C-alpha positions as CSV (number, residue, x, y, z in Angstrom):
1,M,-27.9,-10.5,-10.6
2,N,-24.5,-11.2,-9.1
3,L,-21.2,-9.5,-9.8
4,F,-18.0,-11.3,-9.0
5,R,-15.3,-8.8,-7.9
6,L,-11.7,-9.8,-7.5
7,D,-8.7,-7.7,-6.3
8,A,-5.1,-8.7,-6.3
9,S,-3.2,-5.6,-5.0
10,I,-0.9,-6.2,-2.1
11,L,-1.6,-2.5,-1.1
12,P,-5.4,-2.4,-0.8
13,G,-5.4,1.0,0.9
14,T,-3.7,2.8,-2.0
15,S,-4.5,0.5,-4.9
16,I,-5.0,2.3,-8.2
17,S,-6.3,-0.9,-9.8
18,A,-9.0,-1.0,-7.1
19,E,-9.8,2.7,-7.6
20,I,-10.5,2.1,-11.2
21,A,-12.4,-1.1,-10.6
22,D,-14.5,0.7,-8.0
23,V,-15.8,3.1,-10.7
24,A,-16.9,0.2,-12.9
25,E,-18.5,-1.6,-10.0
26,A,-20.4,1.6,-9.0
27,E,-21.8,2.1,-12.4
28,W,-23.0,-1.6,-12.5
29,A,-24.5,-1.3,-9.0
30,A,-26.3,1.9,-9.8
31,A,-28.2,0.1,-12.6
32,Q,-28.7,-3.1,-10.5
33,P,-30.5,-2.1,-7.3
34,G,-30.7,-5.1,-4.9
35,A,-28.1,-7.1,-6.8
36,T,-25.3,-8.9,-5.0
37,V,-21.5,-8.7,-5.1
38,T,-19.3,-11.7,-4.4
39,R,-15.9,-10.4,-3.4
40,R,-12.5,-12.0,-3.2
41,H,-9.4,-10.0,-2.3
42,L,-6.3,-12.1,-2.9
43,G,-3.9,-9.4,-1.7
44,A,-5.6,-9.0,1.7
45,N,-6.6,-12.7,2.1
46,S,-4.2,-14.9,0.1
47,L,-4.9,-18.5,-0.7
48,P,-2.6,-21.3,0.6
49,A,0.4,-21.6,-1.6
50,D,0.3,-25.4,-1.5
51,A,-3.4,-25.7,-2.2
52,W,-3.1,-26.1,-6.0
53,A,-0.6,-29.0,-5.7
54,L,-2.8,-30.7,-3.1
55,A,-5.9,-30.3,-5.2
56,T,-4.2,-31.6,-8.3
57,T,-2.6,-34.6,-6.7
58,G,-5.8,-35.3,-4.8
59,A,-7.8,-35.3,-8.0
60,F,-5.5,-38.0,-9.4
61,S,-5.9,-40.1,-6.2
62,P,-8.9,-42.5,-5.5
63,E,-11.2,-40.7,-3.1
64,A,-10.7,-43.1,-0.3
65,D,-6.9,-42.6,-0.5
66,R,-7.0,-38.8,-0.3
67,A,-5.3,-37.1,2.6
68,P,-7.4,-34.6,4.6
69,A,-5.3,-31.7,3.1
70,Q,-6.1,-32.9,-0.4
71,R,-9.8,-33.0,0.4
72,E,-9.7,-29.5,1.8
73,A,-7.8,-28.2,-1.3
74,L,-10.3,-29.9,-3.6
75,A,-13.2,-28.3,-1.7
76,L,-11.5,-24.9,-1.9
77,A,-10.9,-25.3,-5.7
78,A,-14.6,-26.2,-6.2
79,A,-15.8,-23.2,-4.2
80,L,-13.5,-20.8,-6.1
81,A,-14.7,-22.2,-9.4
82,D,-18.3,-21.8,-8.3
83,E,-17.8,-18.1,-7.4
84,V,-16.7,-17.4,-10.9
85,Q,-19.2,-19.7,-12.7
86,N,-22.1,-18.2,-10.8
87,A,-21.4,-14.6,-11.8
88,D,-23.6,-12.7,-14.2
89,A,-20.8,-10.1,-14.6
90,A,-17.2,-9.8,-13.3
91,V,-14.7,-7.1,-12.5
92,L,-11.1,-8.1,-11.8
93,A,-8.4,-5.7,-10.6
94,V,-5.0,-7.2,-11.2
95,P,-1.7,-5.2,-11.0
96,L,1.5,-6.2,-12.8
97,Y,4.2,-7.2,-10.3
98,N,7.8,-8.0,-11.4
99,Y,6.7,-8.1,-15.1
100,G,4.0,-10.7,-14.6
101,V,1.1,-11.7,-12.4
102,S,1.6,-12.2,-8.7
103,Q,2.0,-15.6,-7.2
104,H,-1.3,-15.2,-5.2
105,F,-3.2,-14.4,-8.4
106,K,-1.6,-17.3,-10.2
107,T,-2.5,-19.6,-7.3
108,W,-6.2,-18.5,-7.7
109,V,-6.2,-19.2,-11.4
110,D,-4.7,-22.6,-10.9
111,L,-7.2,-23.5,-8.2
112,V,-10.1,-22.3,-10.3
113,I,-8.9,-24.5,-13.2
114,A,-8.5,-27.4,-10.8
115,G,-12.0,-26.9,-9.6
116,A,-13.7,-26.3,-13.0
117,G,-11.5,-28.4,-15.3
118,P,-8.7,-27.2,-17.6
119,T,-10.9,-26.4,-20.6
120,T,-14.2,-25.4,-19.0
121,P,-15.3,-22.0,-20.2
122,I,-16.6,-20.8,-16.9
123,L,-17.1,-17.2,-18.0
124,K,-18.5,-18.0,-21.4
125,G,-20.4,-15.0,-22.6
126,T,-20.1,-13.3,-19.2
127,P,-19.4,-9.5,-19.5
128,T,-16.1,-9.1,-17.7
129,V,-13.9,-6.0,-17.0
130,L,-10.2,-6.5,-16.4
131,V,-8.4,-3.6,-14.8
132,T,-4.7,-4.0,-14.9
133,T,-2.2,-1.4,-13.8
134,L,1.6,-1.2,-14.5
135,G,4.1,1.0,-12.7
136,G,6.2,1.8,-15.7
137,G,5.7,2.1,-19.5
138,Y,5.7,-1.0,-21.6
139,G,4.2,0.2,-24.9
140,P,5.8,0.2,-28.4
141,G,9.1,2.2,-28.4
142,T,9.6,2.2,-24.7
143,P,12.8,0.8,-23.1
144,R,10.8,-2.1,-21.7
145,E,8.6,-2.9,-24.6
146,G,7.7,-6.6,-24.4
147,W,8.4,-6.9,-20.7
148,D,4.7,-7.0,-19.8
149,H,4.2,-10.7,-19.3
150,S,1.0,-10.2,-17.3
151,T,-1.6,-8.7,-19.7
152,P,-1.2,-11.4,-22.4
153,Y,-1.5,-14.1,-19.8
154,L,-4.6,-12.5,-18.3
155,E,-6.2,-12.2,-21.7
156,R,-5.4,-15.8,-22.6
157,V,-7.0,-17.2,-19.4
158,L,-10.0,-14.9,-19.2
159,A,-10.9,-14.6,-22.9
160,D,-9.5,-17.7,-24.6
161,V,-9.8,-20.4,-21.9
162,W,-12.7,-19.1,-19.8
163,Q,-14.3,-17.3,-22.8
164,A,-15.3,-14.2,-21.0
165,D,-16.8,-11.3,-23.0
166,L,-13.7,-9.3,-22.0
167,T,-13.0,-5.5,-21.8
168,V,-9.5,-4.6,-20.8
169,I,-8.6,-1.3,-19.1
170,R,-4.9,-1.0,-18.9
171,R,-3.3,1.9,-17.0
172,E,0.5,2.4,-17.2
173,L,2.9,4.7,-15.3
174,T,1.3,4.4,-11.9
175,L,4.7,5.0,-10.3
176,A,5.5,8.2,-12.2
177,A,3.9,10.4,-9.5
178,T,6.2,9.2,-6.7
179,T,9.3,7.8,-8.3
180,P,12.5,9.9,-8.8
181,G,13.6,9.9,-12.4
182,M,10.0,9.6,-13.7
183,E,9.1,13.3,-13.3
184,S,8.9,13.8,-17.1
185,L,6.2,11.1,-17.3
186,R,3.9,12.4,-14.7
187,D,1.6,14.4,-17.0
188,L,1.3,11.3,-19.3
189,G,0.6,9.2,-16.2
190,E,-2.2,11.5,-15.1
191,Q,-3.6,11.5,-18.6
192,Q,-3.7,7.7,-18.6
193,H,-5.4,7.7,-15.2
194,S,-8.1,10.0,-16.4
195,Q,-8.6,7.9,-19.5
196,A,-8.8,4.7,-17.4
197,L,-11.5,6.2,-15.1
198,T,-13.5,7.3,-18.2
199,A,-13.2,3.8,-19.6
200,A,-14.2,2.2,-16.3
201,R,-17.4,4.3,-16.2
202,Q,-18.3,3.2,-19.7
203,A,-17.4,-0.4,-18.9
204,G,-19.5,-0.5,-15.8
205,R,-22.5,0.7,-17.8
206,T,-21.9,-2.0,-20.4
207,L,-21.7,-4.6,-17.6
208,A,-25.1,-3.5,-16.5
209,G,-26.5,-3.8,-20.1
210,N,-26.8,0.0,-20.6
């Protein structure tokens, strides 16, 4: 059995998305002794920003005419797609940044699509946990309702395009504990944190088939 684990936080040492994802991974690992984990941390080891354009233009060029950089980008895209496609289960920890997904996560998605094909369901039927964290509140009735352009995109790619068997753990108000002006939201933020950890434990057991 092989778990694919992806992280996208730019602050790996203090990442709340990673903390929650760690719980899901630990539950999976406890039920899968001897299993392997394939890791990719986009925040700590970002992908080349120009790789997607090089892979895409390379794919439209005859093989003999491809530049070395295009060949390298196509090889990278294929390797990234294989990491996902070879997974028996997956855990992705993806924070919201500036109301959407970060550029390094978007680069990863684009490269995987370049390597696998735009409509290939590379996670079809694969149990997948998405942990996404948001600094503020974006739910119904909040001042920024509708500003979360990350979660719908993630669900579209993972569930609709790649056809993962997707469980979403969404934790808001991660900045409430440290941000002036958000003091009144700290208890709610802690409540959401506790709920997310509980959901991660259950999701990890589900990943393992328990």
